[in-house]
C-alpha angles and dihedrals in degrees: 000000000000120000115282096017112120131177110252135186117225110240093214104046105011095236118147119239141163119250133227105022118165110253097013122125092214119121130204091272105030138051122236090262097051094046088069090056116099110262093242093055093043091054089054091049090050092054091046091048091050093048094050089050091052091049092048090051092048091049091049091053092050091049090051094053116091112249116259115249111257120219 
């Protein structure tokens, strides 16, 4: 990986991408595809993506806990 390039995760869609890449429209926070999406829509997608991640993590934690004994 050339100096300065780092793997990133898009805040809107969750896709992994390299940043910075010469000639790419990607920003630090959004992949090339999501940069083209209107800012208002991107903001909604970011919130939804964040919430989905929270729910996935919560589900994972619940699955890792041992089941409580039932009477």
